[in-house]
C-alpha positions, 0 to 999 in steps of 0.5 A: 028561853034564850038563857036555856038555848045559850046554856045548852050551847055553852055546856059541851064547850066548857065542861062546867055549869054555864052562866047565863049570857046577858047580851044587853050588858056587853058592849056591842060594836057593829060595823057598817059599810056604805051599802043600802042593806048595811044602812037599813040594818043599822037603822032597824036595830040601833036600839040593840047596838052600843057602838056603830063603826062605819067603814068610810074613812081612808088615810092616804099615803100623805096622811090625809083623811077622806070620806063621809058617813051616811047621814041616816047612820048619824041620825039613827046613832044620835036618836038611839044614843049609839056611839059613833066610832068610824073606821079609818083604814089604809084604802084597799089595805095598801101596804106601800101607802101605810108604810109611807105614813108610818115612816115618813115624818111629814106624812106621819105628823099630818096623819096624826093631826088629821085624826084629831081634826076628824074627831072634832069636825065630825063630832065623833065619840071615837075613831077606830083604826082598821089598818091591815096588810102592814109588814112585820118590819113596821111593827115598832113604827105602827106601835109608836104611831098608835101611841102618838095618835092616842094623845092627839085623839084623846086631846080632841075628845075622842076615844081611839081603838084599833081592829087587829088581826088575830094570831094563835102564837108566834110560829108562822106555820109550815108553808109559804102561805102561812109565812106570807099571812104571818109576815103581812097580816098577823105579826105586826100587832104588839097586842099588849102595847096596843092594849096598854095604849088604846081604849080597847082593841077589836080582836078580829077573830073572823076570816080564818078562811077566806076567798084566797084559802081552801074552804073552811069555817069563817071563824071556827070555834077552836081557832077563835078560842085559841086566838083569844087565849093567846092574846090573854096570855100576853097580859092583855086585860079582858076588859080591853078586848072586844071579840070579833064575831062574824055575821057573814058567810062564805061560799067557794065555787069553781071559776075560770078567767083568762089570766089565772085559769081555772080555780076555786074562788071564795066569796063573802056573802050574806046569810040570806044569800047563802040560804038562797044558794043552798035552796037553789041546789036543794041542799040543807046545811049540817051543824058542825058541833066542833066549829060551832057553825053550819056547813054544806058540801055538794057536787054540781055538774061534777064539781064540788062547792062549799058553804060555811054559814054564820047563823044565829046559833053560831053567833050565840055559841061564839058570844059565849066566849065573850061572857066566859072570858069576861071580855068588854064586849064584841065587834061584829062584821058586818051589818046587813049580812047577818041572820035576821034571827040573831036580833031576836036571839039577842033580845 
């Protein structure tokens, strides 16, 4: 049944005879956070996950790592033979903090030692960088820091990977918004050099639109495909790419505060929460066959609201990119936000 559904989704996209998707053969990395919904989702579905990556460790400006993994996540990972590969992030994606780590020798050396110690002390299978909001000027420093970290972490018996923000090319774009997101979020990653150095990269093809942007798909299919084809064009081997697939939805609504005044505000929400918002307003989402996601627009008290959802159908459509391009697997943000039907579809 699932093979027929996936074939139906893939046929219009690629214009060729689709090959059946075999999700159990792909490396399935799922991110988790500290909330109860995320923990419970992992415990319930660990047998369908290859790698769990809790976002729990922070690297401060002095190169010191703090944080801890929920014991229930550790226990379920061990019981179900799921690799434990937590994220190490610059807390709050603070740019000055990570700039100091990358450029101050003492902080940099301490960070590299701390990564190896974390691997040994926590008995991890690996570590993944979730280092974001790094300015373009630190591109070479980030690449060299990654190379040095790989040597240290491998010596401690762990893999090292990185979650990286995608881009579709080297043209920043036409507006100040495009220039800002390019210089501070997208352009710092030398994908080829990182892939050559790291065990793999999780290519975060989600957050195409965010709370700070106009309403739009969480991860539109054409944008995901263009981002993937760009990174492959640079010579990054498909077997080094884990494709980012979103499990969360987005909602844009009118808001007001005394500082910023009136504005449209976007929020990441779970699929069940998105269903609840639409049910309350009596709205049914409509499938967008270009973006491969359901969406809804409606007026409430004369002001429009927008929801872009990621359901099981959207998940399977985007999973087709993983199989069509022969990637190593997929990385999903985030456990606890998904459409429950996704797990049944993957089985």
